[in-house]
C-alpha positions as CSV (number, residue, x, y, z in Angstrom):
1,M,-8.7,24.2,31.2
2,N,-5.9,22.0,32.5
3,E,-4.5,18.5,32.0
4,E,-6.7,17.1,34.7
5,N,-10.0,18.5,33.4
6,L,-9.9,19.5,29.7
7,R,-13.7,19.9,29.4
8,P,-14.1,23.7,29.3
9,Y,-17.4,23.7,31.3
10,P,-19.9,21.1,32.7
11,G,-22.1,19.9,29.8
12,A,-19.7,21.0,27.1
13,L,-19.7,18.8,24.0
14,L,-16.9,18.0,21.6
15,N,-17.0,19.5,18.1
16,P,-18.4,17.0,15.6
17,K,-17.0,19.2,12.8
18,L,-13.5,17.9,13.6
19,D,-12.3,14.7,12.1
20,P,-11.5,12.7,15.3
21,V,-14.8,13.7,17.0
22,F,-16.8,13.0,13.8
23,K,-15.2,9.5,13.6
24,S,-15.6,8.7,17.3
25,M,-19.3,9.7,17.3
26,F,-20.2,7.3,14.5
27,T,-17.8,4.4,15.4
28,H,-18.3,4.4,19.2
29,N,-18.9,0.8,20.5
30,S,-22.6,1.3,21.2
31,D,-26.0,0.7,19.7
32,E,-26.6,4.4,19.7
33,A,-23.6,5.1,17.5
34,H,-24.7,2.4,15.1
35,H,-28.3,3.8,14.9
36,A,-26.9,7.3,14.4
37,L,-24.8,6.3,11.5
38,T,-27.6,4.3,9.9
39,E,-30.0,7.2,10.1
40,F,-27.5,9.7,8.9
41,L,-26.7,7.7,5.9
42,S,-30.4,7.1,5.2
43,A,-30.9,10.9,5.2
44,M,-27.9,11.5,2.9
45,L,-28.9,8.8,0.5
46,N,-32.6,9.7,0.6
47,Q,-33.6,6.1,1.2
48,Q,-34.0,4.0,4.3
49,I,-31.0,1.7,5.0
50,S,-31.7,-1.3,7.1
51,D,-28.2,-1.9,8.4
52,V,-24.6,-0.8,8.0
53,S,-21.3,-2.4,8.8
54,I,-18.0,-0.6,9.1
55,D,-15.0,-1.8,7.1
56,Q,-11.3,-1.0,7.1
57,N,-10.7,2.7,6.6
58,E,-7.3,2.3,4.8
59,L,-7.7,0.8,1.4
60,P,-4.9,-1.3,0.1
61,I,-2.9,-0.2,-2.9
62,D,-1.4,-2.2,-5.8
63,S,1.9,-0.4,-5.8
64,E,4.0,1.7,-3.4
65,K,3.8,4.4,-6.1
66,D,0.0,4.5,-5.9
67,K,-1.7,7.3,-3.8
68,Q,-3.2,6.0,-0.6
69,S,-6.8,6.3,0.3
70,I,-7.5,6.7,4.1
71,F,-11.1,7.5,5.0
72,D,-12.8,8.6,8.2
73,L,-15.3,5.8,7.8
74,T,-15.6,3.0,5.2
75,C,-18.9,1.2,5.5
76,K,-21.2,-1.0,3.4
77,T,-24.7,-2.3,3.6
78,D,-25.1,-6.0,4.6
79,S,-26.5,-6.7,1.3
80,G,-23.3,-5.4,-0.3
81,K,-25.3,-3.2,-2.7
82,K,-23.6,0.0,-1.5
83,V,-20.1,0.8,-0.3
84,M,-19.5,4.2,1.2
85,N,-16.8,6.5,2.4
86,V,-18.1,9.0,5.0
87,E,-15.9,11.8,6.1
88,M,-15.7,15.3,7.7
89,Q,-13.6,17.7,5.7
90,G,-12.4,21.0,7.2
91,H,-10.7,22.7,4.2
92,N,-10.5,22.5,0.4
93,D,-6.9,21.5,0.2
94,L,-5.2,23.2,-2.8
95,N,-8.7,23.8,-4.2
96,S,-8.6,20.2,-5.5
97,F,-11.2,18.5,-3.3
98,D,-13.2,17.5,-6.3
99,N,-10.2,15.7,-7.8
100,R,-9.6,14.0,-4.4
101,S,-13.3,12.9,-4.3
102,E,-13.2,11.4,-7.7
103,Y,-10.0,9.4,-7.0
104,H,-11.3,8.1,-3.7
105,V,-14.7,7.0,-4.9
106,A,-13.1,5.2,-7.9
107,H,-10.6,3.5,-5.5
108,L,-13.5,2.5,-3.2
109,L,-15.4,0.9,-6.1
110,N,-12.2,-0.9,-7.3
111,H,-11.5,-2.3,-3.8
112,F,-14.9,-3.9,-3.4
113,V,-15.3,-5.4,-6.8
114,K,-13.5,-8.7,-6.7
115,K,-12.5,-11.0,-9.6
116,G,-15.4,-13.1,-10.7
117,T,-18.0,-10.6,-9.6
118,S,-20.9,-10.4,-12.1
119,W,-21.3,-7.0,-13.7
120,K,-24.9,-7.0,-12.5
121,N,-23.7,-7.3,-8.9
122,V,-21.2,-4.4,-9.0
123,P,-22.0,-2.3,-5.9
124,E,-22.8,1.4,-5.9
125,A,-19.8,3.4,-4.6
126,V,-20.7,6.6,-2.7
127,M,-18.4,9.3,-1.4
128,I,-20.2,11.3,1.4
129,S,-18.4,14.4,2.6
130,V,-19.6,16.8,5.2
131,L,-17.8,20.0,4.3
132,N,-17.0,22.8,6.8
133,F,-16.3,25.0,3.8
134,V,-18.2,26.1,0.7
135,Y,-17.2,24.0,-2.3
136,D,-19.3,25.7,-5.0
137,E,-20.1,29.4,-4.5
138,D,-22.3,29.4,-7.6
139,V,-24.8,26.9,-6.2
140,K,-27.2,28.1,-3.5
141,D,-28.2,24.6,-2.3
142,G,-25.8,23.2,0.3
143,F,-26.7,19.6,-0.4
144,L,-24.9,18.5,-3.7
145,V,-25.2,15.1,-5.4
146,Y,-22.9,14.3,-8.3
147,K,-23.0,11.3,-10.6
148,M,-22.0,10.6,-14.2
149,R,-24.2,12.5,-16.7
150,L,-24.5,13.3,-20.4
151,N,-24.2,16.8,-21.6
152,D,-27.9,17.1,-21.7
153,G,-28.1,16.4,-18.0
154,T,-29.5,12.8,-18.2
155,G,-27.6,10.3,-16.0
156,L,-25.9,7.0,-16.7
157,K,-28.5,4.3,-16.0
158,S,-26.4,2.4,-13.5
159,A,-24.7,5.4,-11.9
160,R,-22.3,3.2,-9.9
161,L,-20.2,6.2,-8.8
162,K,-21.8,9.0,-6.7
163,I,-20.3,12.0,-4.8
164,I,-22.4,13.8,-2.1
165,Y,-21.4,17.0,-0.4
166,L,-23.1,18.6,2.6
167,E,-21.7,22.2,2.7
168,L,-22.3,23.3,6.3
169,P,-21.6,27.0,6.0
170,K,-24.6,27.4,3.6
171,F,-26.9,26.2,6.4
172,E,-25.8,29.0,8.8
173,K,-28.2,31.4,7.2
174,L,-31.1,29.0,7.3
175,P,-33.7,30.0,9.9
176,D,-33.7,27.7,12.9
177,M,-37.5,27.7,13.3
178,P,-39.9,26.2,12.9
179,L,-38.4,22.7,13.1
180,K,-41.3,21.0,11.3
181,K,-40.3,22.9,8.1
182,L,-36.7,21.6,8.1
183,T,-35.8,18.5,6.1
184,A,-33.8,15.7,7.6
185,I,-30.7,16.9,5.8
186,E,-31.2,20.5,7.1
187,K,-31.6,19.1,10.7
188,W,-28.3,17.1,10.4
189,A,-26.5,20.2,9.1
190,K,-27.8,22.2,12.0
191,F,-26.7,19.5,14.4
192,F,-23.1,19.5,13.1
193,L,-23.1,23.3,13.2
194,Y,-24.6,23.8,16.7
195,A,-23.7,20.6,18.7
196,N,-20.8,22.2,20.6
197,R,-22.2,25.7,20.9
198,K,-23.3,26.5,24.4
199,E,-25.9,29.0,23.3
200,K,-27.6,26.4,21.0
201,T,-27.9,23.7,23.7
202,E,-31.7,23.9,23.9
203,Y,-32.1,24.0,20.1
204,V,-30.0,20.9,19.7
205,K,-32.2,19.1,22.2
206,M,-35.2,20.1,20.1
207,L,-33.5,18.8,17.0
208,A,-32.9,15.5,18.8
209,E,-36.6,15.3,19.7
210,T,-37.7,15.6,16.1
211,E,-35.0,13.4,14.4
212,E,-34.2,9.9,15.8
213,G,-30.8,9.7,14.3
214,I,-29.8,13.1,15.8
215,M,-31.1,11.9,19.2
216,Y,-28.7,8.9,19.1
217,A,-25.8,11.1,17.8
218,Q,-26.3,13.5,20.6
219,R,-26.3,10.7,23.2
220,V,-23.0,9.4,21.8
221,L,-21.5,12.9,21.7
222,D,-22.5,13.5,25.3
223,S,-21.0,10.1,26.3
224,I,-17.6,10.6,24.6
225,S,-17.5,14.2,25.9
226,Q,-17.1,12.8,29.4
227,S,-13.7,11.5,28.4
228,D,-10.6,13.6,29.0
229,A,-8.8,11.5,26.3
230,E,-11.3,12.6,23.7
231,W,-10.8,16.3,24.7
232,R,-7.1,15.8,24.5
233,R,-7.4,14.2,21.1
234,E,-9.6,17.2,19.9
235,R,-7.0,19.7,21.3
236,D,-4.1,17.9,19.7
237,Y,-5.9,17.7,16.4
238,I,-6.6,21.5,16.4
239,D,-3.0,22.2,17.4
240,A,-1.7,20.0,14.5
241,V,-4.0,21.7,12.0
242,N,-3.0,25.2,13.1
243,T,0.6,24.2,12.9
244,E,0.1,22.9,9.4
245,I,-1.6,26.0,8.3
246,T,1.1,28.3,9.7
247,I,3.9,26.3,8.1
248,R,2.1,26.2,4.8
249,M,1.8,30.0,4.8
250,E,5.4,30.4,5.7
251,A,6.5,27.9,3.0
252,K,4.4,29.7,0.4
253,E,6.0,33.1,1.4
254,A,9.5,31.6,1.4
255,G,8.9,30.0,-2.0
256,M,7.6,33.2,-3.5
257,E,10.6,35.1,-2.1
258,E,13.1,32.7,-3.6
259,G,11.2,32.9,-6.9
260,R,11.4,36.7,-6.9
261,Q,15.1,36.6,-6.2
262,E,15.7,34.3,-9.3
263,G,13.5,36.6,-11.3
264,L,11.9,33.9,-13.4
265,Q,8.6,32.0,-13.2
266,E,10.6,28.8,-13.1
267,G,12.3,30.1,-10.0
268,L,9.0,30.9,-8.4
269,Q,7.8,27.3,-8.9
270,K,11.1,25.8,-7.7
271,G,11.2,28.0,-4.6
272,L,7.5,27.3,-3.7
273,Q,8.0,23.5,-4.2
274,K,11.2,23.6,-2.0
275,G,9.4,25.5,0.7
276,I,6.4,23.1,0.6
277,Q,8.7,20.1,0.8
278,Q,10.5,21.5,3.8
279,A,7.2,22.4,5.4
280,T,5.8,19.0,4.9
281,V,8.7,17.4,6.8
282,S,8.2,19.9,9.6
283,I,4.5,19.3,9.7
284,I,5.0,15.5,10.1
285,Y,7.5,16.0,12.9
286,N,5.1,18.3,14.7
287,M,2.2,15.9,14.2
288,K,4.3,13.0,15.5
289,A,5.4,15.1,18.5
290,Q,1.6,15.7,19.3
291,G,1.1,11.9,19.3
292,L,-1.0,11.7,16.2
293,S,-1.1,8.3,14.5
294,S,0.6,7.7,11.1
295,E,-2.9,7.1,9.6
296,L,-4.1,10.6,10.6
297,I,-0.9,12.2,9.5
298,A,-1.2,10.5,6.1
299,S,-4.8,11.8,5.8
300,C,-3.6,15.3,6.5
301,T,-0.5,15.4,4.3
302,G,-1.4,13.1,1.4
303,L,1.8,11.0,1.9
304,S,1.7,7.2,2.4
305,I,2.1,5.7,5.8
306,E,5.4,4.1,4.6
307,E,6.8,7.5,3.7
308,I,5.8,8.9,7.1
309,N,7.2,6.0,9.1
310,A,10.5,6.3,7.1
311,L,11.1,9.8,8.5
């Protein structure tokens, strides 16, 4: 690869398991991208959605002290009955992804319920996350749907808040054939897993032939994969993530060493926090140097855009 031609080989496709590619595939200015998103959401919600519109992906906050919510995709149905955050997630940050999900889906509902809205017209808020990691090792199924329930398992009648996880690694062991036995969810999982794998090119084509939404998604992915700018964005994102992981590991080791030197648990926590704070600043500098936007940096670090721009 070189700067003039970043595509590794003719016909190579970008990796939809990466945030910027996932977002580009579903927000591309084309009918195909719109149809792909509509069909994907229909599969995830297990009901046919007639139409979907994309909203702002950075929700406003009431105070500078509030934690920011920046989504890959914020969308809603034209009827306004559903508002959704759709995202690709590569790692379980600090093993707290469930806490993050609950906060974001609550923030989503709060944002779309305006003063004067009848309680009967409160929309359903849904957090849809495609996970490139296993969230719950104890559950065999890779398609998890969470909503408010009583201890006996019965659900709240309205169930305005819903969290949906699609754990891609669990579908790696699922046999590829025969396609007619795969559900729509399983086919989408296979598509995300295989789309950029050269050895799975023919299988992905067969998936597209049996699932209309995947057909549209593949067309969009093929289209954006013609662009060097998209390949450069994918490369820069991978570099930024790798840098973040490396610095986090170094920060953790530095923090633990300082804690050991002080000989107290308090010292361990203090050293770890100091290392993480220093690492966070370094991560931001590196991401800015790679040309990543403040919005993407905020999504990776958990800081607000204002804090990032102040550096």
